[in-house]
C-alpha positions as CSV (number, residue, x, y, z in Angstrom):
1,M,18.2,7.4,17.8
2,R,15.9,8.5,14.9
3,V,13.1,6.4,13.4
4,A,11.3,6.9,10.1
5,M,7.7,5.4,10.3
6,V,5.7,4.5,7.2
7,A,2.0,4.8,8.0
8,G,-1.0,4.2,5.8
9,T,-2.7,7.2,7.2
10,Y,-2.2,9.6,10.1
11,R,-5.7,10.6,11.1
12,P,-5.9,9.4,14.7
13,E,-9.6,10.5,15.1
14,H,-10.6,8.2,12.3
15,C,-8.2,5.2,12.6
16,G,-7.1,3.1,15.5
17,V,-3.7,2.3,14.0
18,A,-3.1,5.9,13.4
19,H,-4.0,6.7,17.0
20,Y,-1.6,3.9,18.1
21,T,1.2,5.5,16.0
22,E,0.5,8.9,17.4
23,R,0.7,7.6,21.0
24,L,3.8,5.5,20.2
25,R,5.6,8.5,18.8
26,A,4.8,10.6,21.9
27,A,6.1,7.8,24.2
28,L,9.3,7.5,22.1
29,D,9.8,11.2,22.4
30,A,10.0,10.8,26.1
31,Y,12.9,8.3,25.6
32,G,14.7,10.9,23.4
33,I,13.9,9.0,20.2
34,S,12.7,11.3,17.5
35,S,10.5,10.2,14.6
36,V,9.2,11.3,11.2
37,V,6.1,9.8,9.6
38,L,5.9,9.1,5.9
39,T,2.3,9.0,4.8
40,T,-0.2,10.4,2.3
41,R,-0.4,14.0,1.4
42,E,-4.0,14.2,2.6
43,A,-3.2,12.8,6.0
44,A,-0.1,15.1,6.4
45,R,-2.2,18.2,5.6
46,E,-4.5,17.4,8.4
47,A,-1.8,16.4,10.9
48,E,-0.4,19.9,11.5
49,D,2.9,18.3,12.5
50,Y,6.0,19.2,10.6
51,R,7.4,15.8,11.3
52,V,4.5,14.2,9.4
53,R,5.4,14.2,5.7
54,G,3.0,13.7,2.8
55,V,5.1,11.7,0.3
56,V,2.5,9.8,-1.7
57,R,-1.0,10.3,-3.1
58,G,-2.0,6.8,-2.2
59,W,-0.7,3.2,-2.0
60,R,-0.7,2.0,-5.6
61,A,2.3,0.9,-7.6
62,P,3.0,4.4,-9.0
63,D,3.4,5.6,-5.4
64,L,6.3,3.3,-4.7
65,P,9.1,5.4,-6.3
66,P,8.3,8.6,-4.3
67,L,8.0,6.4,-1.2
68,V,11.4,4.8,-1.8
69,R,12.9,8.3,-2.4
70,A,11.3,9.6,0.8
71,V,12.8,6.7,2.8
72,V,16.2,7.3,1.2
73,R,16.0,10.9,2.1
74,A,15.0,10.1,5.7
75,E,18.0,7.8,6.1
76,H,20.3,10.5,4.7
77,E,18.9,12.8,7.4
78,G,19.9,10.4,10.1
79,A,17.1,7.8,10.4
80,D,18.6,4.7,12.1
81,V,15.5,2.5,11.7
82,I,12.7,2.2,9.2
83,H,9.5,1.2,11.0
84,I,6.4,0.2,9.0
85,Q,3.0,0.2,10.7
86,H,0.9,-2.3,8.8
87,A,-2.8,-3.1,8.8
88,A,-4.3,-3.8,5.4
89,G,-7.2,-1.4,5.8
90,T,-4.9,1.6,6.6
91,Y,-3.4,1.2,3.1
92,N,-6.9,0.9,1.5
93,F,-6.1,-2.8,0.9
94,K,-3.6,-1.9,-1.8
95,R,-0.7,-4.3,-2.2
96,A,2.1,-2.2,-3.6
97,L,3.6,-1.8,-0.1
98,F,4.4,-5.5,-0.1
99,F,7.3,-4.8,-2.5
100,L,8.8,-2.0,-0.4
101,P,11.5,-4.0,1.5
102,P,13.4,-5.4,-1.5
103,L,13.0,-2.1,-3.4
104,L,14.6,-0.3,-0.4
105,R,17.5,-2.7,-0.3
106,A,17.9,-2.4,-4.1
107,A,17.9,1.4,-3.7
108,G,20.7,1.2,-1.2
109,V,18.9,1.7,2.1
110,R,20.9,0.1,4.8
111,A,18.8,0.9,7.9
112,P,17.1,-2.1,9.4
113,L,13.4,-2.6,8.8
114,V,10.9,-3.2,11.5
115,T,7.2,-4.0,10.8
116,T,4.4,-3.9,13.3
117,V,1.8,-6.5,12.2
118,H,-1.4,-5.2,13.6
119,E,-3.5,-7.9,12.0
120,Y,-2.7,-11.1,10.1
121,G,-4.3,-14.3,8.8
122,W,-7.6,-13.2,7.5
123,W,-7.1,-12.1,3.9
124,E,-4.8,-12.8,0.9
125,W,-3.5,-11.0,-2.1
126,E,-5.4,-11.9,-5.3
127,P,-3.9,-10.0,-8.3
128,R,-6.3,-9.0,-10.9
129,G,-6.1,-10.7,-14.3
130,V,-4.0,-13.6,-13.0
131,P,-5.6,-17.0,-12.9
132,S,-6.1,-18.2,-9.4
133,R,-4.2,-21.4,-10.1
134,V,-1.1,-19.5,-11.1
135,T,-1.4,-17.1,-8.2
136,E,-1.6,-20.0,-5.7
137,M,1.4,-21.7,-7.3
138,L,3.5,-18.6,-7.0
139,K,2.4,-17.9,-3.4
140,A,3.3,-21.4,-2.3
141,W,6.5,-21.6,-4.4
142,G,7.9,-18.3,-2.9
143,Q,6.7,-19.0,0.6
144,R,8.4,-22.5,0.7
145,R,11.7,-20.8,-0.1
146,G,11.2,-18.1,2.5
147,W,11.2,-15.3,-0.1
148,W,7.7,-14.0,0.4
149,D,4.5,-14.7,2.4
150,R,1.2,-15.4,0.7
151,E,-0.6,-12.7,2.6
152,D,1.9,-9.8,2.9
153,G,4.4,-10.4,0.1
154,F,7.9,-9.3,1.0
155,L,6.8,-7.3,4.0
156,L,7.3,-9.9,6.7
157,T,10.2,-11.9,5.1
158,G,11.9,-8.6,4.3
159,S,11.8,-7.2,7.9
160,D,14.6,-7.6,10.4
161,A,12.1,-7.6,13.2
162,L,8.3,-8.2,13.4
163,L,6.3,-6.7,16.2
164,T,2.8,-8.1,17.0
165,T,0.1,-6.5,19.2
166,N,-2.0,-9.6,19.7
167,T,-1.9,-13.4,20.1
168,H,-3.9,-14.3,17.0
169,A,-1.4,-12.5,14.7
170,E,1.6,-14.1,16.4
171,I,0.2,-17.6,16.3
172,A,-0.8,-17.3,12.6
173,I,2.6,-16.0,11.6
174,V,4.5,-18.8,13.5
175,E,2.2,-21.5,12.0
176,R,2.6,-20.2,8.4
177,L,6.2,-18.9,8.6
178,P,8.0,-20.8,11.4
179,W,11.4,-19.6,10.2
180,L,10.4,-16.0,11.2
181,A,9.7,-17.0,14.8
182,S,13.1,-15.6,15.9
183,R,12.3,-12.2,14.5
184,L,8.9,-11.9,16.4
185,R,8.4,-9.8,19.4
186,R,5.1,-9.3,21.2
187,V,4.3,-5.7,22.2
188,P,0.8,-5.7,23.9
189,L,-1.5,-2.8,23.3
190,A,-2.3,-0.2,25.9
191,T,-5.5,1.8,26.4
192,N,-6.9,4.1,23.7
193,L,-7.1,7.0,26.1
194,D,-5.7,8.0,29.5
195,T,-8.0,7.9,32.5
196,A,-8.9,11.5,33.4
197,P,-8.4,12.4,37.1
198,V,-12.0,12.9,38.3
199,N,-14.0,12.2,41.4
200,G,-16.2,9.2,40.9
201,N,-19.4,10.8,42.3
202,E,-18.7,13.9,40.2
203,A,-18.3,11.8,37.1
204,R,-21.5,10.0,37.8
205,E,-23.4,13.2,38.2
206,E,-21.9,14.7,35.0
207,T,-22.6,11.7,32.9
208,R,-26.3,11.8,33.9
209,S,-26.9,15.5,34.0
210,R,-25.2,16.1,30.7
211,H,-27.8,14.0,28.9
212,G,-30.8,14.9,31.1
213,W,-31.0,11.6,32.7
214,P,-32.2,11.0,36.3
215,P,-29.5,10.9,39.0
216,D,-30.1,7.3,39.7
217,A,-30.0,6.1,36.1
218,E,-28.0,3.0,35.4
219,V,-25.6,3.8,32.6
220,L,-24.3,1.2,30.1
221,A,-21.4,2.5,28.0
222,Y,-20.1,1.4,24.6
223,F,-16.8,2.9,23.6
224,G,-15.2,3.1,20.1
225,F,-16.1,3.8,16.5
226,L,-19.6,3.0,15.5
227,H,-19.6,0.6,12.6
228,P,-21.8,-2.2,11.2
229,V,-19.4,-4.8,12.4
230,K,-19.4,-3.6,16.0
231,G,-22.8,-5.1,16.8
232,I,-24.6,-1.8,17.7
233,E,-27.9,-3.1,16.3
234,T,-27.7,-6.1,18.6
235,L,-26.9,-3.9,21.5
236,L,-29.9,-1.6,20.8
237,Q,-32.2,-4.6,20.7
238,A,-30.8,-5.9,24.0
239,H,-31.2,-2.5,25.6
240,R,-34.9,-2.6,24.8
241,E,-35.1,-5.9,26.7
242,V,-33.1,-4.4,29.6
243,L,-35.5,-1.5,29.9
244,K,-38.5,-3.9,30.6
245,S,-36.9,-4.8,33.9
246,R,-34.7,-1.7,34.5
247,P,-36.7,1.3,33.2
248,K,-34.0,3.7,34.4
249,A,-31.2,2.0,32.4
250,R,-29.6,4.3,29.8
251,L,-27.2,3.5,27.0
252,L,-24.2,5.7,26.0
253,L,-22.6,5.1,22.6
254,I,-19.3,7.0,23.0
255,G,-17.4,7.4,19.8
256,G,-17.6,8.8,16.3
257,V,-19.2,7.2,13.2
258,E,-16.8,8.5,10.5
259,S,-13.6,6.4,10.4
260,L,-11.2,5.0,7.9
261,A,-13.7,2.2,7.3
262,L,-16.7,4.6,6.9
263,C,-16.1,7.7,4.9
264,A,-18.3,10.8,5.3
265,E,-21.2,9.8,3.1
266,E,-21.3,6.2,4.4
267,A,-20.9,7.4,8.0
268,A,-23.9,9.8,7.6
269,W,-25.9,6.9,6.1
270,Y,-25.0,4.6,9.0
271,R,-25.7,7.3,11.6
272,N,-29.1,7.9,10.2
273,N,-29.8,4.2,10.2
274,L,-29.0,3.9,13.9
275,R,-31.2,6.9,14.7
276,T,-34.0,5.3,12.8
277,L,-33.5,2.0,14.6
278,I,-33.5,3.8,18.0
279,E,-36.9,5.4,17.1
280,D,-38.3,2.1,15.8
281,L,-37.4,0.4,19.0
282,G,-38.9,3.1,21.1
283,L,-35.5,4.1,22.7
284,E,-35.7,7.8,22.3
285,G,-34.4,9.5,25.4
286,C,-32.8,6.2,26.6
287,V,-29.9,6.1,24.2
288,E,-27.4,8.8,23.4
289,M,-24.8,8.9,20.6
290,T,-22.1,11.3,21.7
291,G,-20.1,11.4,18.4
292,Y,-16.4,11.9,18.5
293,L,-15.3,13.4,21.8
294,P,-12.0,14.8,23.1
295,E,-10.2,12.2,25.2
296,G,-10.8,13.9,28.5
297,D,-14.6,14.2,27.9
298,A,-14.8,10.5,26.9
299,S,-12.8,9.4,29.9
300,R,-15.1,11.3,32.3
301,L,-18.2,9.8,30.8
302,L,-16.7,6.3,31.2
303,S,-15.8,7.0,34.8
304,G,-19.4,7.8,35.4
305,A,-20.9,4.7,33.8
306,D,-21.9,1.5,35.6
307,L,-21.2,-1.1,32.9
308,G,-19.1,-1.4,29.7
309,V,-20.4,-3.4,26.8
310,L,-18.7,-4.4,23.5
311,P,-21.1,-6.5,21.3
312,F,-18.7,-6.9,18.3
313,N,-20.1,-9.2,15.6
314,E,-16.8,-11.1,15.4
315,G,-16.1,-11.2,19.1
316,V,-13.7,-9.2,21.3
317,T,-10.0,-9.8,21.6
318,L,-7.1,-8.1,23.3
319,K,-6.2,-6.2,20.1
320,S,-9.2,-4.1,21.0
321,G,-8.0,-0.8,22.5
322,A,-11.6,-0.1,23.4
323,L,-11.7,-3.2,25.7
324,L,-8.5,-2.1,27.4
325,T,-9.9,1.4,27.9
326,L,-13.0,0.0,29.6
327,F,-10.8,-2.2,31.8
328,A,-8.6,0.8,32.7
329,H,-11.7,2.8,33.8
330,G,-12.6,0.0,36.2
331,L,-15.8,-0.9,34.4
332,P,-17.2,-4.4,34.5
333,V,-17.4,-5.4,30.9
334,V,-19.8,-7.6,28.9
335,A,-18.4,-8.6,25.5
336,T,-19.0,-11.1,22.7
337,R,-17.1,-14.3,22.5
338,P,-14.5,-14.5,19.7
339,D,-13.8,-17.6,17.6
340,P,-11.1,-18.8,18.0
341,P,-11.1,-18.0,21.7
342,E,-8.8,-15.4,23.1
343,P,-6.5,-17.4,25.5
344,A,-6.1,-14.6,28.0
345,L,-9.8,-13.8,28.3
346,A,-12.0,-16.2,30.1
347,D,-15.7,-15.8,30.9
348,G,-16.0,-14.7,34.5
349,G,-12.3,-13.7,34.7
350,Q,-11.8,-10.1,33.7
351,L,-15.2,-9.9,31.9
352,R,-18.4,-11.7,31.0
353,L,-18.6,-13.2,27.6
354,V,-21.8,-13.8,25.6
355,D,-22.6,-15.3,22.2
356,R,-22.3,-13.0,19.2
357,R,-25.5,-11.5,17.7
358,D,-27.5,-12.8,20.6
359,A,-29.6,-9.9,21.8
360,P,-31.6,-11.9,24.4
361,G,-28.4,-13.4,25.8
362,L,-26.7,-10.1,26.0
363,A,-29.7,-8.5,27.8
364,A,-29.8,-11.3,30.3
365,T,-26.1,-10.9,31.1
366,L,-26.4,-7.2,31.5
367,L,-29.5,-7.5,33.8
368,G,-27.6,-10.1,35.9
369,L,-24.7,-7.8,36.5
370,L,-27.0,-4.8,37.2
371,D,-28.5,-7.0,39.9
372,D,-25.1,-8.0,41.3
373,E,-23.1,-5.1,42.7
374,P,-20.4,-7.2,44.3
375,E,-19.7,-9.0,41.0
376,R,-19.6,-5.7,39.2
377,A,-17.0,-4.5,41.7
378,R,-14.9,-7.7,41.3
379,L,-14.9,-7.6,37.5
380,G,-14.1,-3.9,37.5
381,E,-11.0,-4.4,39.7
382,A,-9.9,-7.5,37.7
383,G,-10.0,-5.4,34.5
384,R,-8.2,-2.5,36.1
385,A,-5.5,-4.9,37.4
386,Y,-5.0,-6.4,34.0
387,T,-4.2,-3.1,32.4
388,R,-2.0,-1.8,35.2
389,N,1.2,-2.9,33.5
390,L,0.1,-2.0,30.0
391,S,1.3,1.5,29.6
392,W,2.7,3.6,26.8
393,P,6.1,4.0,28.6
394,T,6.3,0.2,28.7
395,I,5.4,-0.1,25.0
396,A,8.0,2.5,24.1
397,E,10.6,0.5,26.1
398,R,9.8,-2.6,24.2
399,H,10.2,-0.7,20.9
400,V,13.6,0.7,22.1
401,E,14.7,-2.9,22.8
402,A,13.6,-4.0,19.3
403,Y,15.3,-1.1,17.6
404,E,18.6,-1.7,19.5
405,S,18.5,-5.4,18.7
406,V,18.1,-4.9,14.9
407,L,20.8,-2.2,15.0
408,A,23.1,-4.5,16.8
409,G,22.3,-7.2,14.2
410,R,23.2,-4.8,11.4
411,R,26.5,-4.0,13.1
412,D,27.2,-7.8,13.3
413,G,26.3,-8.2,9.6
414,R,23.1,-10.1,10.3
415,S,20.1,-9.2,8.1
416,S,17.3,-10.9,6.1
417,G,19.0,-13.2,3.6
418,S,15.8,-13.6,1.5
419,V,15.6,-9.8,1.0
420,R,19.2,-9.6,0.0
421,Q,18.5,-12.2,-2.7
422,V,15.3,-10.6,-3.9
423,G,16.9,-7.1,-3.7
424,T,19.6,-8.3,-6.2
425,L,16.8,-9.6,-8.5
426,L,15.1,-6.2,-8.2
427,A,18.2,-4.1,-8.9
428,R,16.9,-3.4,-12.3
429,A,13.6,-2.4,-10.9
430,S,15.4,0.0,-8.5
431,R,17.0,1.8,-11.5
432,R,13.6,2.2,-13.0
433,V,12.4,3.6,-9.7
434,E,15.2,6.2,-9.6
435,N,14.4,7.2,-13.2
436,S,10.6,7.2,-12.6
437,T,10.1,5.1,-15.6
438,D,7.2,2.8,-16.6
439,F,6.1,0.2,-14.0
440,G,3.5,-1.6,-16.0
441,T,0.9,1.2,-16.7
442,G,1.9,4.8,-17.3
443,R,4.7,6.8,-15.8
444,F,5.3,7.4,-12.1
445,P,4.2,10.9,-10.9
446,D,6.8,12.8,-8.9
447,S,4.6,13.1,-5.8
448,E,7.2,13.4,-3.1
449,G,6.8,16.3,-0.7
450,G,4.2,17.7,1.6
């Protein structure tokens, strides 16, 4: 079996969804399923993987024709399934991708479409220059008929299968688009990185000596990209309070600042802001920002820590690969409470939950766990047990099942009726795509190729 994946970007060191796609492809390889990635030219140049093709400059309307041609080419080369990895931010919040399913059908692509919905329910398409009343009427009109969805256009209604990685996305889709429930499959996330084989005492010694900290320092570890929404400022304020009672406590911020959400200049600005805050709070020598690290190095540091902490401003859910990574390393975790609650995460179950943006509450909970070794051990084991069955081979197996199911559906003549109807309506648009003619503003550039 062969799969063509459409990905907004393919820079795993800067994007969690790209990292997920990379890990998924490696796991599918082990099942004998090869894949090619269709993404931007910039991302492909950095990938150094001949199976990652740069077929578009970006994700605007003029990029649709070369993207359609690239998918057609991939199908001619033997792709059995077209798999779209979707999170709005990975496509720079551009909406052109929402028209891809009917355009592919109009262009003659017969391979089934699978879309992984990494996030859903928090934003909507607002076309420029169109009165909001008209936009709302069109959204509701098409959604009632099952033609499109008010958030993702034809992307969901035009897919033969929808994979979700988290409860919130699944619930939101079913509530808004109940007729798509039969196409939904849950594929839980696994950890962001594998646990490096290392002796616990050696890891503790390395974590402390690497940063010049005393051997008996108590190390709190944050893991993931550093970003203004991750609550790092709250964590630094809480750490200052922790130090008043535990002067040997140290804080490790493990992860890079530059990401898809923070480009180079913005990342440098935010990094400097954090350094200034560390100085203003008198935390020099007690806090270390590691920057982006190879997976093995990051894993060893986590194995040498005493506590994990994720103070996200919007709360922590199970779509956080960072949370699963802390669990897998056996760390007791303190995290912020999401709203709405995450059904599978209960305070005192696998972790301790605190209110968001509450530095005193966060400090008190951290101090309580530092004083309670048996509770730290219990939470650490509970987290490790939770992730025991969440592995990339399992994720790959779930994908294989989904691929086989949609392929069987195609053989039986089952597919998305709404997309067939819209595909017919867009046949004329397809001919314009093939001829690279005007699509509203200017001509389409021929940007296919690496």
